[in-house]
Legacy VTK file of the C-alpha trace (Angstrom):
# vtk DataFile Version 3.0
C-alpha trace
ASCII
DATASET POLYDATA
POINTS 308 float
-19.362 -116.697 158.241
-22.702 -117.507 159.842
-24.165 -119.594 162.637
-27.117 -121.970 162.679
-28.719 -124.302 165.204
-28.476 -127.981 164.283
-28.739 -131.132 166.394
-29.263 -128.996 169.477
-26.027 -127.002 169.177
-24.856 -123.842 167.433
-22.626 -124.490 164.406
-20.437 -121.829 162.834
-20.200 -122.313 159.063
-19.044 -120.658 155.869
-20.212 -121.039 152.288
-18.397 -120.857 148.961
-20.208 -120.844 145.625
-23.849 -120.691 144.606
-26.642 -122.057 146.779
-28.340 -123.155 143.550
-25.653 -125.814 143.059
-25.562 -129.248 144.755
-24.206 -129.032 148.298
-20.784 -130.353 149.261
-19.870 -130.570 152.943
-16.223 -130.533 154.057
-15.681 -132.001 157.546
-12.568 -130.926 159.439
-10.169 -133.152 161.318
-9.197 -133.328 164.971
-8.939 -129.834 166.513
-9.148 -128.232 163.064
-11.131 -125.041 162.582
-12.952 -124.293 159.322
-10.168 -121.829 158.532
-7.800 -124.723 157.793
-9.363 -125.563 154.418
-7.292 -124.197 151.511
-9.153 -121.460 149.682
-8.056 -122.981 146.376
-9.794 -126.266 147.257
-13.067 -124.578 148.172
-12.913 -122.345 145.110
-12.025 -125.227 142.801
-15.013 -127.261 144.008
-17.331 -124.263 143.760
-16.143 -123.399 140.249
-16.928 -126.994 139.271
-20.546 -126.571 140.387
-20.687 -127.331 144.104
-22.094 -125.211 146.926
-19.291 -125.761 149.418
-19.975 -125.733 153.169
-17.182 -125.667 155.740
-17.879 -125.540 159.475
-16.412 -125.740 162.949
-17.059 -129.096 164.577
-18.521 -128.965 168.084
-16.102 -127.808 170.775
-13.752 -126.156 168.256
-13.630 -122.717 166.678
-16.843 -120.767 167.184
-19.338 -123.648 167.404
-20.856 -124.720 170.730
-18.288 -125.387 173.432
-19.093 -128.170 175.906
-17.841 -126.155 178.867
-17.528 -127.983 182.156
-17.852 -131.476 180.667
-14.789 -133.533 181.534
-14.065 -136.873 179.814
-12.285 -139.791 181.401
-8.558 -139.980 180.764
-7.424 -141.413 177.418
-5.726 -144.262 179.287
-8.962 -145.226 181.068
-10.995 -145.037 177.860
-8.526 -147.228 175.962
-8.411 -149.711 178.854
-12.208 -149.946 179.030
-12.463 -150.428 175.265
-9.813 -153.165 175.352
-11.805 -154.952 178.046
-14.984 -154.746 175.975
-16.663 -152.351 178.393
-18.995 -149.545 177.226
-17.181 -146.246 176.845
-20.004 -143.915 175.855
-20.719 -142.837 179.421
-17.049 -141.951 179.945
-17.179 -138.983 177.550
-19.500 -136.039 176.797
-19.999 -137.256 173.220
-18.637 -139.665 170.613
-18.088 -139.407 166.865
-21.652 -140.610 166.220
-22.836 -137.347 167.791
-20.506 -135.326 165.597
-21.784 -137.194 162.534
-25.327 -136.298 163.607
-24.245 -132.632 163.815
-23.027 -132.721 160.221
-26.148 -134.480 158.952
-28.345 -131.975 160.775
-26.357 -129.102 159.267
-27.137 -130.401 155.772
-30.846 -130.459 156.618
-30.892 -127.055 158.308
-29.193 -125.471 155.307
-32.034 -126.739 153.146
-30.485 -129.683 151.297
-31.735 -133.253 151.210
-28.305 -134.602 150.266
-24.680 -133.532 150.032
-21.400 -134.825 148.729
-19.368 -135.261 151.928
-15.588 -135.126 152.257
-13.820 -135.471 155.580
-10.151 -135.439 156.552
-8.625 -137.494 159.372
-11.174 -137.391 162.242
-13.512 -135.776 159.731
-13.015 -138.836 157.533
-14.210 -140.995 160.422
-17.216 -138.706 160.840
-18.234 -138.944 157.171
-18.034 -142.745 157.281
-20.453 -142.661 160.217
-22.704 -140.260 158.316
-22.859 -142.792 155.479
-23.746 -145.525 157.975
-26.147 -143.582 160.194
-27.768 -141.146 157.719
-27.164 -142.708 154.282
-30.062 -140.911 152.596
-28.298 -137.587 153.131
-24.945 -138.632 151.645
-24.783 -138.446 147.846
-21.107 -139.357 147.573
-18.530 -140.218 150.227
-14.890 -139.086 150.209
-12.879 -140.229 153.267
-9.424 -138.612 153.227
-6.294 -139.578 155.237
-8.440 -141.556 157.665
-9.191 -144.989 159.090
-12.043 -147.384 159.778
-10.600 -148.063 163.229
-10.183 -151.739 162.405
-7.859 -153.627 164.753
-4.556 -154.772 163.341
-3.847 -151.758 161.146
-0.309 -150.330 161.307
0.295 -147.957 164.193
1.332 -144.327 163.800
5.018 -143.520 163.805
5.950 -142.570 167.399
7.075 -139.084 166.359
3.803 -138.494 164.531
1.713 -139.637 167.500
3.733 -137.411 169.827
3.168 -134.435 167.515
-0.597 -135.040 167.557
-0.866 -134.796 171.342
1.903 -132.299 172.153
1.007 -129.299 174.334
3.092 -126.159 174.934
4.660 -125.317 178.282
3.020 -121.887 178.112
-0.193 -121.425 176.146
0.508 -118.450 173.899
-0.053 -117.913 170.198
3.697 -117.967 169.589
4.263 -121.205 171.512
1.419 -122.980 169.770
2.658 -121.727 166.404
6.076 -123.240 167.065
4.451 -126.559 168.014
2.455 -126.417 164.773
5.639 -126.032 162.769
7.248 -128.992 164.545
4.086 -131.039 164.044
3.987 -130.282 160.318
7.560 -131.509 159.980
6.621 -134.705 161.846
3.391 -135.566 160.028
3.350 -133.449 156.885
4.089 -134.052 153.243
7.456 -134.221 151.543
9.296 -130.858 151.609
8.386 -130.057 148.007
4.674 -130.209 148.886
4.623 -129.062 152.497
3.560 -125.529 153.413
6.371 -123.215 154.468
7.149 -122.786 158.150
6.162 -119.128 157.819
2.727 -120.026 156.438
2.147 -122.726 159.071
3.131 -120.314 161.847
0.867 -117.553 160.507
-2.130 -119.915 160.145
-1.641 -121.259 163.653
-1.476 -117.804 165.212
-4.566 -116.656 163.324
-6.466 -119.732 164.507
-5.354 -119.155 168.110
-6.594 -115.574 167.974
-9.915 -116.727 166.512
-10.502 -119.429 169.125
-8.410 -121.388 171.617
-10.157 -124.318 173.291
-7.674 -126.803 174.759
-10.411 -128.630 176.692
-12.445 -128.891 173.500
-9.445 -130.549 171.866
-9.277 -132.996 174.780
-12.981 -133.811 174.454
-12.643 -134.418 170.714
-9.724 -136.771 171.328
-11.790 -138.631 173.916
-14.650 -138.870 171.400
-12.354 -140.630 168.922
-11.145 -143.099 171.539
-14.621 -143.837 172.921
-16.403 -144.242 169.579
-17.659 -147.823 169.092
-15.783 -149.346 166.158
-17.624 -149.349 162.834
-15.299 -151.163 160.415
-17.466 -154.272 160.138
-20.485 -152.154 159.136
-18.797 -150.644 156.076
-19.693 -153.622 153.892
-23.238 -152.243 153.895
-22.295 -148.877 152.380
-23.713 -148.539 148.854
-22.884 -144.851 148.383
-20.292 -144.061 145.667
-17.001 -143.753 147.554
-13.586 -142.325 146.752
-10.830 -142.908 149.318
-7.848 -140.542 149.180
-4.673 -141.084 151.177
-1.085 -139.946 151.220
1.621 -142.520 150.590
3.856 -140.602 153.021
1.311 -140.288 155.857
3.071 -141.286 159.113
0.085 -140.667 161.407
-2.626 -142.701 159.678
-0.759 -145.061 157.392
-1.969 -145.643 153.803
-2.907 -149.216 154.746
-5.805 -147.673 156.673
-7.132 -146.038 153.520
-6.774 -149.285 151.603
-8.685 -151.055 154.377
-11.644 -148.674 153.968
-11.644 -149.159 150.198
-11.582 -152.944 150.592
-14.506 -152.885 153.000
-16.847 -150.594 151.019
-18.149 -152.372 147.904
-16.973 -150.759 144.648
-15.024 -148.014 146.446
-12.298 -146.280 144.468
-8.958 -145.414 146.059
-6.033 -143.212 145.152
-2.844 -143.258 147.236
-0.913 -140.109 146.349
2.880 -140.053 146.283
4.753 -137.747 148.715
1.556 -136.608 150.458
1.539 -136.766 154.255
-1.034 -135.939 156.932
-1.684 -132.333 155.957
-3.521 -130.204 153.432
-0.959 -127.903 151.785
-1.928 -125.645 148.901
0.444 -127.525 146.587
-1.583 -130.752 146.895
-4.862 -129.086 145.921
-4.521 -129.402 142.107
-3.823 -133.125 142.504
-6.842 -133.544 144.785
-9.133 -131.653 142.433
-7.925 -133.819 139.541
-9.146 -136.862 141.526
-12.279 -135.437 143.135
-13.911 -133.564 140.262
-14.087 -136.509 137.800
-15.440 -138.699 140.622
-18.183 -136.167 141.371
-18.997 -135.840 137.669
-19.422 -139.612 137.352
-21.736 -139.716 140.337
-24.174 -136.852 139.919
-27.845 -137.862 140.174
-28.132 -137.319 136.417
-25.147 -139.574 135.654
-26.452 -142.255 137.985
-29.864 -142.255 136.281
-28.242 -142.389 132.843
-26.124 -145.397 133.815
-29.162 -147.214 135.231
-31.123 -146.682 132.021
-28.470 -148.268 129.822
LINES 1 309
308 0 1 2 3 4 5 6 7 8 9 10 11 12 13 14 15 16 17 18 19 20 21 22 23 24 25 26 27 28 29 30 31 32 33 34 35 36 37 38 39 40 41 42 43 44 45 46 47 48 49 50 51 52 53 54 55 56 57 58 59 60 61 62 63 64 65 66 67 68 69 70 71 72 73 74 75 76 77 78 79 80 81 82 83 84 85 86 87 88 89 90 91 92 93 94 95 96 97 98 99 100 101 102 103 104 105 106 107 108 109 110 111 112 113 114 115 116 117 118 119 120 121 122 123 124 125 126 127 128 129 130 131 132 133 134 135 136 137 138 139 140 141 142 143 144 145 146 147 148 149 150 151 152 153 154 155 156 157 158 159 160 161 162 163 164 165 166 167 168 169 170 171 172 173 174 175 176 177 178 179 180 181 182 183 184 185 186 187 188 189 190 191 192 193 194 195 196 197 198 199 200 201 202 203 204 205 206 207 208 209 210 211 212 213 214 215 216 217 218 219 220 221 222 223 224 225 226 227 228 229 230 231 232 233 234 235 236 237 238 239 240 241 242 243 244 245 246 247 248 249 250 251 252 253 254 255 256 257 258 259 260 261 262 263 264 265 266 267 268 269 270 271 272 273 274 275 276 277 278 279 280 281 282 283 284 285 286 287 288 289 290 291 292 293 294 295 296 297 298 299 300 301 302 303 304 305 306 307
């Protein structure tokens, strides 16, 4: 792993594959460290000719922590947004700032463009990258995410509770047990879901690497305070593949379909039995969707299609 300064902060990142290949940036979800990406996914993308970059979003993992910055309460942010009041000054940052981090990381690592894939909150971030820095996004892959449009189905109550649950005592063991319960609440069907043992081990390793509960709170506030962007998606001209799980109880598949309907010519694949997680067993299915999409949308393929 390495660290680089981008957009005024320090970003911890990791690379997989050859730097001579086109860059592909993977953007993590809410509270997720770069360690959460399955090795088989990174390796599969790299073996197919992508220089894969994973990184810790601000306030999480080993990237810059916004120590001492306290957001307004989620209730106050939601209330202000519902009343049409500005929410940007209620939080240390919004998702637009996190999208700027990711775009700056691409530049600082020496690429003019990257294929960008983001999961959950990361999927929101990559949509904003496509809107705010379109020249740097070669292809767009929003995964298990939403445009934030009003009227979309709400999360299942158990899934929402799992997202925001906190332990009575903050230890690696307690957080690992919460992670197991959360995976049962929001994860894939049992035949796809990671084992409880694997979930517990990953959680404990992540806790020992970095534990930033206030960073998690600031990221959650950033999601709530972000000005909605759904109406802007009609202007996205970047090749887009939307991936979503049919069994996702946290961000329902209708949210993925909404993104695909808003972005002209977007492709979508809703995958049976997949929930709001990234288990190793789903990776072959994802690669079977992602790799042909990337192959159809390389700069060379795009030029060839335009010349026909």
